[in-house]
N, C-alpha and C positions, 0 to 999 in steps of 0.2 A: 601415091608414095612411090619413090624410086629408092631402090636398096642396092648396096654394094657389100659383098662379103668375101671371105677367104676360108681356107680349110680349117678344120679342128686343129688344136694345138698350134695356133697361129705363130709363125716366126717372124724375124725382122723383114725378110723378103716379102712376106704376105702383108704385113702392116705397112711397109713402104709402098707396095703396089696399091693398096687401098687408097692411101693418100694421094698417090700419083694419079690414080684413076679419078679420083674426086677432082683433082685440078684439071684433068684432061677432058672428062666427059660429064662432070658433075653439074649441079650438086646432087649427092646421094646421101641417104642415111647410111652410116658405116656401122655395120652390125657383125658382131663376133658370134660364130655358131657355138663356141665352147670356151675352153681355156686358152691361155696365152703361154707360149713357151717362156721359161724363166728369164732368159736373157732379154727377151722383148719386154717382159713384164717390168724388169728393173729399169730398162730404158723409158718405158712409157710412164712409170711412176715419177720419174724424175723430170722428164721433159714433156710429158703429155699435154700440158696446158697450152703449148704453142701449136697444137694440131686440132683438126676437126674432131668432135667427141666420138669415142667408140662406145656403142651401146650393146650390152648383152642381149642375146635373143629374148630372154625372159622379160626385159623391160619394154620391148615392143610387140611382144606376142599378140596381145589383145587388139592393137592396131592392125596387125597383119591379118587377124581373123575377121576383122569388121570393115576395113578400109579397102579400097580398090588398090591393087598392086600393079604398078606400070612396069618400069625396068627392073630387072633383077640381074645385076652383073657380078661375076665371080672372078676373083684374081688368084693366081698362083696354083690353080688346079682347074681341071675340066671334068673331074670325076665327082658325080653327084654323091657317091658313097661317103666322100670326105667332108661333106657339108653337115653332118649331124642332122638335127631336127629341122633345119632350114629347108632340107630336101622336100619335106612334105608341102612347102608353099611354091615349089617351081611350077606346078600346073596352073597356079592362080596368076602367075605373072604374065603380063602382056608380051614382054620380051625377055628372053634369057640369053645371056652371052657370056662366054668365058674367055678371059684374058690370061692365057697360059702359054708359057714358053716350052713346056715339056712336049715330048713326042706324042702325037695323037694316038688314041687307043680306042678300040671298039666300045660303044656305049658313052662316048664323051658327049658333054653338052655342046651346043653350037659354039664355034670358036671364033674369035676375032683373029685377023691375020697379024702375026707378029714376027719380027725377024729372029733369027737363030741366035739365042744368048744363053749364058749359064744362069743368069738370074732374071726372074720375071720383071723386077723393077727396072732392069737395064733397058729392056725393050720399050717400057713406058717412058723412061727418061729421054730416050731418042725421039719418041713421038712428041713429048712436050717441047723439046728443043725445036723439032720441025715446025711445030704450031706456033712457036714464039711465045709460049706461055711464060710468065714470070713466077718464080718460086722463092720462098724465104730461105735464108741460110740454114734454118733449123730443118726445113723440109728437105734441103739438099744434103744435110747431114744424115737424116734418116735414110734417104735413098742411097747414100754412100755406104752406110752400115749394111743395108740389105744386099748390096752388090758384093761386099767383102764376105758376108756370111755365106751366101749361096754359091760362091765361087771358091770358098776356102782361101780367101786372100789371093785369088787368081791362080790356085794351084790345082783345082779340080779338073778332071778330064774334059768336061762339057764347056769349060770356059772359052770364050771366043774374043777376037779383036774388038767386037761391039761392046763387050763388057768394059774393056779398058777405055773406049771412047766415052761410054756413059759416065764412068768414074771421072774422067777429065772434065766433062760438062758440069758434073757436081761440084768439083773444086772451083770451076769458074763462077758458079753460083754462090760461092762462099761457104761450102761445107766445112764445119769445124773438124779438121783432121784429127784433133786430140781425142774426139769421140771414139776413134777406132781402137786406140790403146785402152781407153776407159771401159768401152763395153764389149770389146772383142779382143781381149788379151791373147797373145799367142803363146805365152809360157804356160806352165802347169803349175797348179797348186799341189800341195802335199797329198790332199785328197784325191785329186785327179791322177796323180802318179800312182797311187795305191790301186785306183780303179783300173788303170791300164794294166798294172801287173796282174790283177785277178782275171781281167779279161783274157790276157795272153796265156795265163795258166790253164784256163778252161777250154783251150782250143780243141775242137773236134773237126776232123775233115769228113765232109759229106759229099758223095758224088752227085752231080747234076749234069747228066749227059756227058759231054767231053770235058766238063770243068770240074774242078775240085773246090768246093765252097767251104769257107771257114765259118763254123758255127761256134759263137761264144756265149757265155751266160754269166750273169751276175745275180746274186741274191742280195736284196736291199730291204732295209726296214721301212723305207718310204721313198718318195719320188726323188730322183737324182737328176738335176739339170746337165745339159751339155753332153749327154751320152752320144748323140749322133755325131757331134763334132769329134769326140774321142774315138769313136769307131772308124770314121773316115781316115783320121790321121794314122791310126794303127794299120788300117788296111793298105793305105798308100805307103806307109814306111815298110811294111813287109812284102809289098807288091803282090798281095793276094788279088785275084781276079774278082772275087766277091766275098762279102762277109755279112753275116747276120748276127745281131746281138739280141738275146733274150734276157730281159731285165725283170726279175720277179720280186714283187714287194708284198706278197701275201694276198692282196686283194685282186690283182690281176698280173698278167705277164705282157709287158711291152716288147714288141718285136720291131727292131730297126735294121733296115738293109741298105747297103751301099755296095756299088759295083763299078768296075771300070768299063762296063757296057756289054760284056760277053753274056752275063746272066741278067735277064730283065727282072730286077727285084720288084718293080711295080707290079708285073704280072703275078709273080709268086705271092706277094703280100695281098693282092686282090683276092686271092683264093682263100686267105686267112680272115677276110673281112675288112682289110684295110686298103691301102692304095699307094700311088706314088708313080714314078716314071722309071725308065730303064736303069737309071744310076742311083736312085734313092727312093725310099718308101718306108712306111711304118704300118703297124697293125696293133690292136690291143686285144688280148685274149683274156676273157673273164671266166671266172669259175673253173680254173684249170691250174694245176701244179706246174712247176717249172719242168719237171720230168715229162709231163704230158705234152707241154708246149714244144719241148725239144722234139719229141716223137711226131707231133703234128707237123712241125716245120720240115722235119726230114722226110715224111711222107709226101708232103706237098712238093718238095723239090724232086723227089722221085717221079711223082705224077707229072710235073712240069717237064721233066726229061723224057717222058714216054713210058715208064715202067708201069706194070699192071699187077694188081692184087685182087683177090676174089672176095665176094660177099660172105661166102661160107667161112673163110679164114677169120673174118672179123666178127662173126655173129656171137652174141651172148647167149649162153645156154646153161642152166635153165633161166627162164625169164618169168615175169609176173603177168598174169592175166586175170580176168574176173568175168564171172558169168553175167550175161546181159540182163538177167533178172535181178542181180543185187541192186541194192539201193544206191542212189546218188551219193548219199552220206557216207556209205561204205567205200565207194570209189575214192571219195576225198581223202578218207582215212588211209587207204592203201597208197595213194600217191604221196601223201605226207609222210607216212612211215617209210617208204622206200625211196623218197626223194626223186620221184620221177615226174616227168611232165605229161605223160599220156599213158593210157592203158588200152591194150586190145581186149575186145569182148568176145566171149564164147557162147556157144549153145550146144548142149549135148555133152556126152561123155564118151570115152573110149573110142571105138571105131566111128561113132556117130558124132565126134567132136568136130565143130567147125568154128572158125573165127568169122564173126559176122559183123564186127564194127570196132570202132575205137572212140575214146573220148579224151579230150585234153583238159588240163587243169583250168584254163580260162572258162571253158563251158561249165564245168563242174561247179566252180566258184559262183558263177552267175545264176546257176540253177539253185544253189543253196541260198543265195541272196533273195531269190523269188519264193522261197519256202517250199521247194520241191525235193527237199532231202530225202523223203521217204518213197519217192517214185522210182521206178526201175531206171537203171542207168542207161539201158538200151534205147529209152525214149529220146535221149539227147545225143545219140551217136552221130558222130560226124560223117557217117557213111562207111562203106565196107573198107577193110584194111588193105593196104597197098602191099604187094608182094614183090619179091625180087628173087630170081633164080640163084641157087647156091654158087654157080660158076660165073655169074655176072661180075664184071670188073668193079673194083671198089670205087672208082671214080664216077661210075654210074649211080651207085648208092649216094655218094656225096652230092651229086648233082640234084638228085630228087630230094634229098633232105634239105638242101640249100634253098630250094624253091620257097620255103616257108609255109607251104600248104600241107605238108606230111610230117607227122611227128616221129614216126618209126616205120620200119620196113620189116615185114615177116619174111624170113629167109626159108624158102622151101616151095611146096607145091599146094595151092589152094585145093579145098577149102580148109583142110585141117592138118596137113603134114608140114608143120613149121618146125624146123630143126634148130631155130634160134631167132633172135630179133636183132635188128640194127638201128641203133640210135647214134646221135652225134657222139655221145660218151663212148659207145662201142667202138666207133671208128677211131677215136683217139687211142683207146686201149690197143687196138689192132696195130696202130702205128708205133706203140711202144714195145713191139715184140722183139724177138731175139736179134733182129737185124740192127738194133740200136745198141752200139757198144757203150760201156760205161767208161769212166775215167780210169778205173783200176781193173786190171785183168781178173776175171773171176776164177775161182779154183775149179779145176777139172773134176768131173764125177769121180774119177780114181782118187784124187786128193781128198774129196769129201768123204768117200768110203773109208779111207784111212783115218780121217778124223773121227768118224763115227765109232770105229772099232777102239781107237785109242782113248777117246774122250769119254765113252759111255761105259767102259769096263764090263762087268758082268751083265749089265742090263742090255747091252748090245745084242747078245744072243736072243733075248726075248723080244726085242724089237725086230730083229730079223725074222723070227717066227711069225710075229704079227703081220709083217709085210707079206709073208707067203700065204698066210690064212686069208687076208683081205683080198689078195689077187685071186685065190681060188673061188672067192665069192664074187668076183667081177668088180671089186671096189678099189679105189685108189686111197693110199694112206700116206700121211706125211708127218714128219717131225716139224714142229712149228715154234714160233715165238722165241722166248728167252732160251730155250734149249738150243736152237740154231745160233742165236747171237752168241751165247757163251762158248759153244764149240768153236766158232770162227775166231773168237777172241782168245781162245786157249784158257779160259777160266773154268773152274770146276763147275760141272753140271749138277745142280741139286735136284731139280724136278724134270721129269721127262714127260712132255705133253705131245700127244698124237691127235691129228685131225683126220677123220674118215669122211670121204665124200660119199656118204651113205649113212647106214644104221651102225653107229659105233657100239651100242650095247650088244648087237648081234655078233659083231666081230669079237668082242670081249668073251661072250658066251662060247663061241666056237673054239677060241684059244683054250678056254677052261676045259672044254670037252675033250680036245686032243691032248692037252699037256698037263691037266690038273690045275691045282691052285684054287683061288676063289675070286668071285666077281661081286662087286657092289654096283648095281646098275640103277640109273634113274631114267628109264625110258622116256617119260614125258619131256625131259630136258635133253635127251640125246647124249647123256654122258654116262661113263662107266669107269670104275677103277679096278684094275686086275692086279692081283697080288699073287706071285708065284709061291711054290711050296718052299722056296728059299727065302721068301720075304721081300723080293724085289717088287716094288709098286710102280705101275705105269698108268697114267691117266689118258683116257681116250674120250674124244667128243666128236659129235657129228658136225660137219661144217655147217655154219649158221651166219645169218645176217642180223644186224641190229638197227633199230631206228629209235629216235628219241622224240617223244611227244612234245617236249618243250625243252628250252634250255635248262641245263643242270638236272634234268629228270633221270631217273633210272631207265636203262634201255629196255625195249621190248625185243625179244629174241625170236627169231623165226628159223626153223630148221629146214633142211632140203635146200641149201644154198650151194654154190660152187665154191672152190678153193679161193679164188680171187675175192669173192665177196666176204669169206671168212677173214682173210687177211686185212681187207679194207677196214673192218671194224676196230682194229687194233690202234694203239696209241702212237707209235712212232715207226718210221720206216725200218728202223734196225730190228724191230719186233715183229715185222710184217714179212718175213721171209719163211719159206718151207723147204724141206728137203725130202724128196720121195724116198720111201723105204720098201716099196713093192719091188720084187726082184727084177722085173723088166725095165724099170726106171731107177734102180738103186743109186742114190747119190746125186740125182738130178736136182738142181737148185731152181726154185720158183722165186722170182724177185721182181714182181710187177712194179714196185714203187721205188726202186733205187736203193734198197737197204744196204746192199753190199758196198756201194760206192760211199754212203754215208758212214758205215762202219769204219771203213779205211780212212775216211777224212776226219773221223771223230766228231760227227755232227748228230744232233737230234732234230728230226724234221717230222712234223705232223703230216698226216695223209691228205687232208683237205681243209678248206678255209674255214669251216665251222667246227673244227675239232674241239677247240676249248669251249665253244658254246654248247656242244652236245654234252661234254664231260669235263667240267672245270677241274676236276681232280688231276687231269693230265698235266697241268701246270706244275702241280706239286710233285707228281711223278718225274717230270722233266728235271726238277732241281735234284731229286734223289738220283736218278741215273747220271746227270751230268756230273754230280759230285763223285759218285761211285766209280764211274768209268773215265773220269777226266775228259768229259766230252763238253761241247758247247752247243747252244741252239743255233741253227741256221738262221741267217738274217731274216729270211722270209717267215720262219716260225716265230721269231722274236717279234715281228711286226703284227703277227696275228694274235700273239699273246697280249700286247699292249692294247690292240683293238678290242679284245674281248674284255680286258680290264676296264677300258674307258666305257664300254657298253654295260657295265655292271653285272657282268655274268657271274663273278665270283661271290657277289653278295647273295645270290640265290642258292648257293651250295649248302646243303644240309650239314649240321654240325657233326652228325654221326660219320657220314662219309668223308668229311674233312679230317676227323679224328683218326680214321682208319689209315689215311695217307700219312698224317703227321707221326703216327705210331711207327710206320716203316722207317720214316726219316730218322726219327729219334733213336731207333735201334741199330742204325748203321754207323760204322766207325767215321765216315765222312760227314757227320751231322753238322759240324760247324760250316763246312763248305756249302752244304745244302741250304742252310738258313741264310748264309751270306747271299747266295743267289736269290732266295726269295725276297731278301731285303732289297737287293739290287733291281729286282723285277717289280718292286713296290706291291708285293702280294701279302706282306705281313698284316696289314689292316684287314685282309680277308679272314684272318684268324680272329681278330677283334678290332674294332675301329680305333681303339686306343692301345694296341699291342705295343708294349715298350721294347721294341726290338733294337733300338738305337743303344748308344753308350756301351755298357760292358756285357750286354746280353750274350754276344757271341763269345766273348772271352770266358764268361762263366760256363757256357755249354762245353768248351774245350777243357776247362779245368776240372768240371765234374766228370766228364767222360775219362780223362786221365787218372783221376783219383779212384774211380771204379776199377780201372785196369791195374792200379797199384795194389788195391786191396783184395784182388782176386785170391791171391795166395792165402790171405788171412781169414776171409770169409768162407772160402770153399764152397760147398753146395749151398750155403745161405746167401751167396752173392746174388743181389737182385739184377734183373735185366737192365740194360742201359736205358731203355724207354721208362721203366718204372721210376728210375731216379730222375730222368730229365723232364718227365711230366711236372715235377715240382717247379722246375725253371720256367716252364711254359706258363704254369699257373701264376707264378710270381710276375710275369710280364703282363698279366691281365688284371685290371682293377679288382680289388678284393670284393667289392659289392656285386660284381658280375660273375665271379667264378662259379657260383652254384649253377646258374643258368647255363654257363658255358661248359659245365662239367659233362654235358651230353657228348662232348667231343671224346671224352676219355674212354677207350674201350675197357670192358670188363668191370668198370665201376668199383664198388666196394672199397677196400683200403686205398686203391689207386685214386678214386675220386676224393676220399678224405684228404689224401696227401696233396692232390691238385688244389683243393680249396683252402686247406689250412697248413699245409706242409712247410711253406716258407716261413710263416709267423712262428711255428713251433720251433724250427731250427734256429731262427734269429733269437728267440728268447733263451734257448739252450746255449748258444754261443756267447750271449752276453753274460750269462751266469758263469759259463766256463772261464771267461777271461778274468773274472774276479775270484775264481776258486783258488784257495791256498792249501786245501787238503784233498786227498783222493776221494774222500767221502763226499765232499762238496761237488767234485767233478762227476762222481757217479749219480748224484742226486739230479744233476742238470741233464744227464744223458740218458738215464735209464728209461725215460718215456719215449725215446725215439726208436723207431723200427730200422731195419737194415738199410732201406732206401733212404731214409732221412739221415741216417749216419754218413752214408757215402756222400749225400749231397752236402752235409755240413762239412766233411773233410774236403770237398772240392771248392766251397765258397769262403771257408774261413781264412782270415788274413791275420790272426793273432798268433804269434809264435808260442805263447803260453798255452792258448786253447789247443794249438796243434799237438803239443806234448801230451796234454790230457786226452785228446781223441786217440792218439796212438796207444796210450796206456789202456784206455777203455776198449778199443777194438782188439788188442792183443791179449789183454789179461782181465781187466775189470768186469767186463760183461759176463764172464764165466764164473766169477767168485760168488759163492753162496754163503750166507750167514748161518752159523750153527744154531742160532736162536730160531725157533719155529713157533708157531701159534700154539701147538700143543704143549710145548714146553712152558710157555707163559701161563696157559691155563692152569697146568699142574702147580705153578708157583703162585696161583691165587689171582691172576689177571682176569678181569671180566671182558668177554668179547664186546667189541664195539669200536667207536671211533678212536678211543684212547689207545686201545690195543693196536690199531693200525699205525698210530704214531710211533708206538713202541717198536713194532717190527721194522718200521722205516729207519728208525735210529740205529737199530741192531745192524741193519744192512749197511748203513753208512760206517758204522764202526768196523764191520768186516772189511769194507773197502780201505779203511784206514790202517788195517793190519792188526787190529785187536783180536785177542784170543776170546774164548767163550765167556770168561768172567768179565772181560772189558765190554763184550757185546751185551751181556745181560745188565750190566751197570748202566750203559747208555739207554737200554730199553726201559729200565726202571725210572730213570730221570725223566724221560720223555713221557711216560705214563703218568707220573705224579704231576708234571707240569700241566697236562691236558686235563687231569682230574681237578686240580685247583682252579683251572680257567673256567670250568663249569660253575 
């Protein structure tokens, strides 16, 4: 079997070159190593019947594994790394030959000699013409499209006279010229104009030797076609020497590079695992955020230009290790818990500690499959760990890790003096350091110190003292989370949270020893609450890491983590910032995930791709924060949310945890907007599969909220919480037969649960009776069974003017009226206790509401008593 293929994400030049080579040197089986670029896919869908069939690799893989492979020819690239899984069959082929017009690079496949052209297919068209081969008009049209695409309609810098000649030949062969306007329009759609605007607004200049390179970024919910064309047109229009675009869609970040030739983008992107040539290239970065990808590209450009960084600066500390005597099953648990791919193994303790091996996830999984889970993990060690000196350049570490044989590097001196560990992730974090500027200037430490003093009020003095105490103990302490977020937003700070890189309860106890007050510590959990003599409360926690055993499970917490690990466990970047309060670093901002930029841009962004899988409640928190702060989800985060929803993650969320988040939403003023977002994100079925969130649900939420606000002055201290009232509306949106089971959502149960299950029907019956009431006594009889939460709900959902008047009377006056007739008085008058007396008292109460005096109330009671007695 003879095979011809092209690069991943095949474009029109690649497809055209395949067909041309098939005519010139074929026949070949034409095989695609992966996906097709959207413009090419659109063309092939409409015109593909007129060409040799294109087969996906999966279709012929079995044949490749069993049959003899003769010629394997490659077009439009000579870089084996761009061939995807086809690369594994290169050694099997009798002959491998690359037909590529791009400049040669080290490690290229054997190349056929081609003239210098801007498009690969141009060179092959010239060869076809020289050989006197005949092609169809459709084939000539495809060749012409490939030429136009890869030369930018003859505007790109690499275009030569031979490209023009090849286009002329295609026209002579009858190429349909109208295909150019049809498949390669030169104008912009409204969507493309919007993308160009976003790209230009994201511009960051990054030095690369003597050049300044434009780095642009886009956050997308899904794949976006034609980005490479847009990037080149923007670069050419602005006359940038080189430009890179990072397009993040939640699952991966695509990197596209274009250059006028001064910066070899192919070399740069090859270091990122992609490829290309001097003027164009691409790469795909998986399991990486857009922020990390920008840092990775920036570092790569610096190294390409000859700058140097050290291993010590990039090392992660503390890091996870495991005794070699631990079981293989325990090693698997640790890797899963900490989401790491390998573990260093140790022997001994203290001064006798030595790192003796390491294991990778693959070996551990295979050992478990063979039933070896209870064996010592040291028995499957992949050999002694690899070390790197602290002063070694970072590119040396990257070169070792990129070899594929080493999972991590211990930074330090063997056998046991490890000051940290270097993994691919650690390299990325180092690249995201202070050298990477954000889009919004960060506040200075002096400005942050002023915010601390002004925003924290009397609590600031206690935080300052805690910083001094922690520093005297050799520990770092930081304000974190919502405290920092609200300070930067200028919002009132309700709770003050501090994270200690060390033992938080010990810090709290030392503050108490020096300054008095009291401490409530939970040492096993690494938390403490300090309350000063003046009543100021401050919560402290030891820095911790979290892991999730399964999607939607509660997290397992591990103490003795670093600040970055503690911030990484949080929900959104705006909540993953810290401000140091130790005197030496007072006001220093720690923002490893870009929270400051997102805060200024009004964006909510999760910290990693599995965030919603780990904790689905984060989606409901997102709705709450977005509504309260008037923020929006970043496109990348929106894509991750939709992906988690399609994966069924929210269906696994426990009702109690869901109810806790709904309680917080129901209790905030922006409840309507929060539920509108939940509906827009298609998350209401996560509350109940048949949740009636359409129609007037949102309108009623707003009306009930506003009714509660109106009644605050009337009900005073008896005013129920907003959540108390709105749980009735949530219950109404759930089928009645399911409410009791779903009642587990309702925090604190009791009367709230009763209202959730039966509240709407009770209010509905009362309103129906109220609309027919002609006297105050009838209105009081309809309303007296409702508690304050139900009354507020009734006031919010009622649409009858008559009922509204009676409700107003009841809330202002009627509910406080008490009849003068009592049970004791009736007994004195000869009434026997029992059901008839109950009817008599109810009649007296209605008479009181109707304004009757004592004789009138007694008369009503006697009539009701006699009627009931006769009925027996």
